[in-house]
C-alpha positions in Angstrom: 17.6 10.7 1.7 16.5 7.3 0.3 14.8 6.5 3.6 12.8 9.7 3.6 11.6 9.0 0.0 10.6 5.5 1.0 8.6 6.8 4.0 6.9 9.5 1.9 6.0 7.0 -0.9 4.8 4.5 1.8 2.7 7.1 3.5 1.1 8.3 0.3 0.5 4.7 -0.9 -1.0 3.7 2.5 -3.2 6.7 2.6 -4.4 6.2 -1.0 -5.1 2.5 -0.2 -7.1 3.4 2.9 -9.1 6.0 1.0 -9.9 3.5 -1.8 -10.6 0.6 0.6 -12.9 2.1 3.2 -11.9 0.1 6.3 -10.9 1.1 9.8 -8.4 4.0 9.9 -4.8 3.0 11.0 -3.4 6.5 11.5 -0.3 8.0 9.9 2.1 5.3 11.3 -0.2 2.5 10.2 -0.6 4.0 6.7 3.2 4.2 6.3 3.7 0.6 7.4 0.8 -0.6 5.3 2.1 1.4 2.3 5.7 0.1 2.6 4.7 -3.5 3.1 2.1 -2.9 0.3 4.8 -1.9 -2.1 6.4 -5.3 -1.7 3.1 -7.1 -1.9 2.0 -5.0 -5.0 5.4 -5.6 -6.7 5.2 -9.3 -6.2 1.5 -9.5 -7.1 1.8 -7.4 -10.3 5.0 -9.2 -11.2 3.1 -12.6 -11.0 0.3 -11.2 -13.2 2.8 -9.8 -15.7 1.6 -6.2 -15.2 3.9 -3.2 -15.1 2.4 0.2 -14.0 5.6 2.0 -14.7 8.6 3.4 -12.9 9.2 6.6 -10.9 7.2 8.0 -8.0 3.8 7.6 -9.6 4.4 3.9 -10.4 5.7 3.2 -6.9 2.8 5.0 -5.3 0.2 3.1 -7.4 2.0 -0.2 -6.9 2.1 0.4 -3.1 -1.6 1.4 -3.1 -2.6 -1.8 -4.8 -0.6 -3.8 -2.3 -2.0 -1.7 0.5 -5.6 -2.5 -0.7 -4.8 -6.2 -0.6 -3.3 -6.0 2.9 -6.2 -3.9 4.2 -8.7 -6.4 2.7 -6.9 -9.3 4.4 -6.6 -7.4 7.7 -10.4 -6.6 7.6 -11.1 -10.3 6.9 -9.0 -11.4 9.9 -9.9 -8.7 12.4 -13.6 -8.1 11.7 -15.3 -5.5 14.0 -18.2 -7.1 15.7 
């Protein structure tokens, strides 16, 4: 059950990050991957800044979305469309 929750939160966070940061679409699998990795990046980044968004689903989604935005920004810097 925990895996399903992680995938759902990752999908929502990745989708939210891709909506906020208008880049190239990654599809549902890409959104899930970016959202899950973004959760780790967002946790680390917000921890370094001393910011806490909160706990629960909403906090996890917002933290993942912030991390997803950072990842999408870096991906668009590296792989620019010409």
